[in-house]
C-alpha positions as CSV (number, residue, x, y, z in Angstrom):
1,M,90.1,13.4,60.4
2,N,91.9,10.1,59.9
3,L,89.7,7.2,58.7
4,K,91.3,4.7,61.0
5,F,90.6,6.9,63.9
6,L,87.0,7.3,62.8
7,T,86.5,3.6,62.5
8,A,88.0,3.0,66.0
9,L,85.8,5.7,67.4
10,L,82.7,4.1,65.8
11,L,83.6,0.7,67.2
12,F,84.0,2.2,70.6
13,V,80.6,3.9,70.4
14,I,79.0,0.6,69.3
15,S,80.6,-1.4,72.1
16,V,79.9,1.1,75.0
17,P,76.3,1.6,75.9
18,G,75.1,5.2,76.3
19,T,77.7,6.7,74.0
20,A,77.1,8.5,70.8
21,L,79.0,9.9,67.9
22,P,79.4,13.7,67.7
23,S,76.7,15.3,65.5
24,A,79.3,16.5,63.0
25,L,80.5,12.9,62.4
26,L,76.9,11.7,62.1
27,A,76.3,14.3,59.4
28,K,79.6,14.0,57.5
29,D,81.9,11.0,58.2
30,E,80.1,8.2,59.8
31,L,79.3,6.5,56.5
32,R,82.9,6.3,55.6
33,A,83.8,5.1,59.0
34,V,81.4,2.2,58.9
35,L,82.4,1.4,55.3
36,G,86.0,1.4,56.4
37,Y,85.3,-1.5,58.9
38,F,84.6,-3.8,55.9
39,V,86.4,-2.2,53.0
40,K,90.1,-1.2,53.4
41,E,90.8,0.5,50.0
42,K,89.9,4.2,50.1
43,A,89.0,4.1,46.4
44,E,86.4,1.4,47.0
45,I,85.0,3.4,49.9
46,E,84.6,6.5,47.7
47,K,83.0,4.4,45.0
48,L,80.4,3.2,47.5
49,V,79.7,6.8,48.5
50,V,79.1,7.6,44.9
51,V,76.8,4.5,44.6
52,L,74.8,5.8,47.6
53,A,74.4,9.2,45.9
54,A,73.1,7.5,42.8
55,E,70.6,5.4,44.8
56,S,69.5,8.6,46.5
57,R,68.6,10.1,43.2
58,K,66.6,7.1,42.2
59,L,64.7,7.3,45.4
60,E,64.0,11.0,44.9
61,E,62.5,10.3,41.5
62,K,60.3,7.6,42.9
63,M,59.1,9.7,45.8
64,A,58.3,12.6,43.6
65,A,56.1,10.3,41.5
66,I,53.9,9.5,44.4
67,G,53.5,13.2,45.3
68,G,55.7,13.2,48.3
69,T,56.6,16.6,49.8
70,A,59.9,15.6,51.3
71,G,63.0,17.6,50.3
72,K,65.9,16.0,48.6
73,D,68.1,16.6,51.7
74,Q,65.6,14.8,53.9
75,L,65.5,11.7,51.7
76,R,69.2,11.6,51.2
77,L,69.9,11.8,54.9
78,Q,67.2,9.2,55.7
79,L,68.7,6.7,53.2
80,R,72.2,7.3,54.6
81,R,71.0,6.8,58.2
82,Q,69.5,3.4,57.2
83,V,72.7,2.3,55.4
84,V,74.8,3.3,58.4
85,A,72.4,1.5,60.8
86,N,72.5,-1.6,58.6
87,L,76.3,-1.7,58.6
88,R,76.5,-1.0,62.3
89,A,74.2,-4.0,62.9
90,K,76.6,-6.2,60.9
91,I,79.5,-4.9,62.9
92,K,77.8,-6.0,66.1
93,L,77.7,-9.5,64.6
94,S,81.5,-9.7,64.6
95,P,83.0,-11.2,67.8
96,P,86.2,-9.6,69.1
97,G,89.2,-10.3,66.8
98,S,87.2,-11.1,63.7
99,T,85.5,-9.2,60.9
100,F,82.1,-10.0,59.4
101,P,83.0,-10.8,55.8
102,L,81.4,-8.2,53.4
103,R,83.0,-7.2,50.1
104,A,82.4,-3.8,48.4
105,D,80.1,-5.4,45.8
106,E,78.1,-7.1,48.5
107,I,77.6,-3.8,50.3
108,E,76.5,-2.1,47.1
109,R,73.8,-4.7,46.5
110,S,72.7,-6.1,49.9
111,V,73.1,-2.9,52.0
112,I,72.9,0.2,49.8
113,G,70.6,-1.2,47.1
114,Y,68.5,-3.0,49.7
115,E,68.0,0.0,51.9
116,R,66.9,2.1,48.9
117,F,64.5,-0.7,47.8
118,K,63.2,-1.0,51.4
119,L,62.4,2.7,51.7
120,E,60.8,2.9,48.3
121,K,58.7,-0.2,48.7
122,Y,57.7,0.7,52.2
123,V,56.2,3.9,51.0
124,S,54.3,2.4,48.1
125,S,53.2,-0.9,49.7
126,G,52.9,0.2,53.3
127,V,55.0,-2.7,54.4
128,F,58.8,-2.9,54.6
129,P,60.5,-6.2,53.7
130,K,62.2,-8.2,56.4
131,R,66.0,-8.1,56.3
132,Y,66.9,-11.7,55.5
133,F,70.6,-11.3,55.0
134,G,73.2,-14.0,54.3
135,Y,71.2,-17.1,54.8
136,F,72.3,-18.6,51.5
137,D,75.8,-17.4,51.1
138,C,77.4,-20.2,53.1
139,K,79.8,-17.8,55.0
140,Y,80.8,-17.0,58.5
141,D,79.5,-18.7,61.7
142,T,76.3,-20.2,60.1
143,A,78.0,-21.6,57.0
144,A,77.6,-25.3,57.9
145,D,73.9,-24.9,58.5
146,E,73.4,-22.8,55.3
147,I,75.2,-25.6,53.3
148,R,72.7,-28.1,54.8
149,L,69.8,-25.7,53.9
150,R,70.9,-25.3,50.2
151,R,71.7,-29.0,49.8
152,T,68.4,-30.1,51.3
153,V,66.2,-27.6,49.4
154,K,67.8,-28.6,46.1
155,Q,67.4,-32.3,46.7
156,A,63.8,-32.0,48.0
157,V,62.7,-29.8,45.1
158,T,64.2,-32.3,42.6
159,I,62.3,-35.2,44.3
160,V,59.0,-33.2,44.3
161,N,59.3,-32.3,40.6
162,Q,60.3,-35.8,39.6
163,L,57.1,-37.1,41.2
164,Q,55.0,-34.3,39.6
165,E,56.4,-35.4,36.2
166,Q,55.5,-39.1,36.9
167,K,52.0,-38.0,37.9
168,K,51.7,-36.2,34.6
169,S,51.1,-32.9,36.5
170,P,52.3,-29.7,34.8
171,L,52.8,-28.0,38.1
172,R,56.4,-27.6,39.3
173,I,58.1,-25.8,42.3
174,S,61.4,-24.0,42.5
175,D,64.3,-23.9,44.9
176,A,63.6,-20.2,45.6
177,E,60.0,-20.8,46.5
178,V,60.9,-23.4,49.1
179,A,63.9,-21.6,50.5
180,V,62.2,-18.3,50.9
181,T,59.1,-19.9,52.5
182,F,61.3,-21.8,55.0
183,I,63.3,-18.7,55.9
184,A,60.2,-16.5,56.2
185,E,58.2,-18.9,58.2
186,G,60.8,-19.3,61.0
187,G,64.0,-20.6,59.4
188,A,65.7,-17.2,59.8
189,L,65.4,-17.5,63.5
190,L,66.8,-21.1,63.5
191,L,69.8,-19.9,61.6
192,G,70.2,-17.0,64.0
193,G,69.3,-16.8,67.7
194,L,67.7,-20.3,67.9
195,R,70.5,-22.3,66.5
196,A,70.7,-24.5,69.6
197,R,67.4,-25.9,68.5
198,I,68.2,-26.4,64.9
199,D,67.6,-30.2,65.1
200,Q,64.7,-30.0,67.5
201,I,62.2,-28.1,65.4
202,H,58.5,-27.9,66.2
203,P,56.7,-27.9,62.8
204,V,54.1,-25.4,63.8
205,R,55.7,-23.1,66.4
206,D,59.1,-22.9,64.6
207,V,58.4,-23.2,60.9
208,G,54.7,-22.5,60.3
209,L,53.7,-26.0,59.1
210,N,50.3,-25.7,60.7
211,D,48.5,-28.2,58.3
212,L,51.4,-30.7,58.3
213,A,49.1,-33.6,59.3
214,K,46.7,-32.8,56.4
215,G,49.6,-32.5,53.9
216,F,51.1,-35.8,55.1
217,A,47.7,-37.6,54.8
218,D,47.2,-36.3,51.3
219,Q,50.8,-36.9,50.1
220,P,51.9,-40.3,51.5
221,L,53.9,-41.2,48.3
222,L,55.8,-37.9,48.3
223,R,56.6,-38.1,52.0
224,A,58.0,-41.6,51.4
225,R,60.0,-40.5,48.4
226,L,61.5,-37.6,50.5
227,D,62.5,-40.0,53.2
228,Q,64.1,-42.3,50.8
229,G,66.0,-39.6,48.9
230,L,67.0,-37.5,51.8
231,G,67.5,-40.1,54.5
232,T,64.9,-38.4,56.7
233,Q,62.2,-40.1,58.8
234,L,59.1,-38.0,58.2
235,G,57.1,-41.2,58.3
236,Q,57.9,-41.5,62.0
237,V,56.9,-38.0,63.0
238,I,53.1,-38.1,63.2
239,A,50.7,-40.5,64.8
240,W,46.9,-40.5,65.2
241,R,44.4,-40.9,68.1
242,R,41.2,-42.5,66.8
243,P,37.8,-41.5,68.1
244,G,37.1,-43.2,71.4
245,D,40.7,-43.8,72.3
246,K,41.6,-42.6,75.8
247,Y,45.2,-41.9,74.9
248,P,47.4,-42.0,71.9
249,E,48.5,-45.4,70.8
250,K,52.2,-44.4,70.5
251,A,54.0,-42.5,73.2
252,S,55.1,-39.0,72.3
253,L,58.4,-37.2,73.2
254,V,56.7,-33.8,72.7
255,P,55.0,-32.1,75.8
256,E,51.2,-32.5,75.9
257,E,50.6,-28.8,75.2
258,E,52.8,-28.8,72.1
259,R,52.1,-32.2,70.5
260,W,48.6,-31.9,68.9
261,L,48.2,-30.9,65.3
262,D,45.2,-30.0,63.1
263,S,43.3,-33.2,62.2
264,A,43.1,-34.3,58.6
265,S,39.4,-35.1,59.1
266,G,38.1,-32.1,61.2
267,E,37.4,-31.8,64.9
268,N,35.4,-35.0,65.0
269,G,37.9,-37.1,63.1
270,P,41.2,-38.7,64.1
271,G,43.5,-36.5,66.2
272,A,47.0,-36.0,64.7
273,Y,49.9,-35.5,67.1
274,L,53.7,-35.3,67.0
275,L,55.8,-38.2,68.2
276,R,58.9,-36.0,68.2
277,T,60.3,-32.8,66.8
278,L,61.9,-32.5,63.4
279,T,65.6,-32.4,62.4
280,F,66.7,-29.4,60.2
281,E,66.6,-31.5,57.0
282,E,63.1,-32.9,57.9
283,A,61.8,-29.3,58.5
284,V,63.1,-28.2,55.0
285,A,61.7,-31.4,53.4
286,A,58.3,-30.9,55.1
287,T,58.3,-27.3,53.8
288,A,58.8,-28.6,50.3
289,L,56.0,-31.1,50.7
290,M,53.6,-28.5,52.1
291,W,54.5,-25.9,49.5
292,V,53.6,-28.2,46.6
293,W,50.5,-29.3,48.5
294,E,49.3,-25.7,48.9
295,K,50.3,-24.8,45.4
296,E,48.2,-27.6,44.0
297,I,45.2,-26.3,46.0
298,A,45.9,-22.8,44.4
299,A,46.1,-24.5,41.0
300,Q,42.7,-26.2,41.5
301,K,41.1,-23.0,42.6
302,I,42.4,-21.0,39.6
303,L,41.1,-23.7,37.2
304,Q,37.7,-23.6,38.8
305,E,37.5,-19.9,38.1
306,G,38.5,-20.4,34.5
307,Q,41.7,-18.4,34.8
308,T,45.1,-19.0,33.3
309,P,46.7,-22.0,34.9
310,I,49.2,-21.2,37.6
311,E,52.0,-23.2,35.9
312,Q,51.7,-20.9,32.9
313,R,52.3,-17.7,35.0
314,P,55.7,-16.1,35.8
315,W,57.5,-17.6,38.8
316,A,57.1,-14.4,40.8
317,E,53.3,-14.5,40.3
318,Q,53.2,-18.2,41.2
319,F,55.0,-17.5,44.4
320,V,52.5,-14.7,45.4
321,I,49.5,-16.8,44.6
322,G,50.9,-19.9,46.4
323,S,52.0,-17.8,49.4
324,L,48.5,-16.3,49.8
325,I,47.0,-19.8,49.8
326,Y,49.8,-21.0,52.1
327,N,49.0,-18.3,54.7
328,S,45.3,-17.9,54.4
329,G,43.8,-20.6,52.3
330,I,42.2,-17.8,50.2
331,L,43.0,-17.4,46.5
332,H,42.3,-13.7,46.4
333,V,41.7,-11.9,43.1
334,P,44.2,-11.2,40.2
335,Q,44.1,-7.5,41.0
336,R,45.4,-8.3,44.5
337,W,48.2,-10.5,43.1
338,Q,49.3,-7.6,40.8
339,M,49.2,-5.1,43.6
340,I,51.6,-7.2,45.6
341,L,53.9,-7.7,42.7
342,D,53.9,-3.9,42.0
343,F,54.3,-3.0,45.7
344,S,51.3,-0.7,45.4
345,T,49.2,-2.0,48.3
346,G,49.7,0.9,50.8
347,A,46.3,2.5,50.5
348,Y,44.6,-0.9,50.2
349,V,46.1,-2.5,53.3
350,H,45.4,0.7,55.3
351,R,41.8,0.7,54.1
352,I,41.3,-3.0,55.0
353,S,42.9,-2.4,58.4
354,E,40.5,0.5,59.2
355,K,37.5,-1.4,57.9
356,N,38.3,-4.2,60.4
357,A,39.4,-2.1,63.3
358,A,36.4,-3.0,65.4
359,R,37.3,-6.7,65.4
360,R,41.0,-6.9,64.4
361,P,44.1,-5.1,65.7
362,R,45.0,-2.1,63.5
363,L,47.9,-2.8,61.2
364,P,50.9,-0.4,61.4
365,V,50.4,0.6,57.7
366,L,49.7,4.0,56.2
367,P,48.9,5.3,52.7
368,P,52.1,6.3,50.7
369,Q,52.3,10.1,51.4
370,R,51.5,9.6,55.1
371,A,54.0,6.8,55.4
372,L,56.8,8.9,53.9
373,S,56.0,11.9,56.1
374,K,56.0,9.7,59.2
375,L,59.2,7.9,58.3
376,L,61.1,11.2,57.7
377,R,59.7,12.8,60.9
378,E,60.4,9.8,63.2
379,R,63.6,8.6,61.3
380,A,62.7,5.0,61.9
381,Y,60.4,2.3,60.4
382,P,57.4,1.3,62.5
383,A,57.4,-2.1,64.3
384,Q,55.6,-4.4,61.9
385,P,55.2,-7.8,63.5
386,T,53.4,-10.6,61.6
387,S,49.6,-10.1,61.8
388,W,46.2,-11.2,60.5
389,L,46.1,-10.0,56.9
390,A,47.6,-12.4,54.4
391,V,48.5,-9.7,51.9
392,Y,50.5,-7.9,54.6
393,H,52.2,-11.1,55.6
394,V,53.2,-12.0,52.1
395,L,54.5,-8.5,51.4
396,Q,56.9,-8.9,54.4
397,R,58.8,-11.6,52.6
């Protein structure tokens, strides 16, 4: 059957609710059809089909190592389904008359390679990574906002590290740590469905800066340096109601039910509140400030326990340790850090979930063999919304 006809048929199926491709096409040709939407050269399409076959073999080896009982055909079909679903989702992003830009090498890495990685790590860790796609490539309809993100992250990290050097602190932060934290804590939504609010960002509800008042109170010099270097006005975002005051001294533009922040001095201390929401650049800068604040807390806890200082550890390990503190305030133990880095947490997370089932919602996580069997049987990943366990939450990013 002609590839152009298959592609046209696929687009029709995507655009018309309630239609479905014939089973023969699902089994044989749908992959080439969706690839043909992005890649026009037949040789490149066939090369991607070969790449998928190679990734399938890697997956088979990994699943055999954990004792999975799935047949090769089941794994191969499951991976192909996920690749096709990924590409179809990107086709839906394209408005009529335009094509979502995706080269063959990008499909190889960020679609085929990613879907193999996702399936493999879901089985071993119990948690599948969120699909944060294209937020740093500065292409398509979000290009202008992504340029703002990359520029602000780089500038903010430079300012943070310059101040760390002046303070004679050995601790540094990286662009990747700040960028990924911002995206994972809500920035992905702001660059997607919530773009209309991209310069009206609530620091807690939109980007997870729950302890912003405490961070600002502890880092006044860094906040001032960020404002000076970035042209932001973080110094005009938070005010305080002192004990005994009937009403805040300064009027707030934020509704009553959304303005109050955690106090820097506890429930009986001054009450911090928002005077206004944040601009996009201010939200990124505040994330950088809070990241170094939380990472320094992690560094102090590690030193108190007599362990290797955080700044002497690999960047990936620093990110895991800092993220656990960022999300829970708990350092956890080195064994847990390594389990996250190895994506070997499936049995652990399931055990903790069952142990706390009487007082916490069960997490949608299973041990490796059960996770694989369920995935192949149901042909879809479980819903895994953010939940109460920090290890689970960090694994998602």
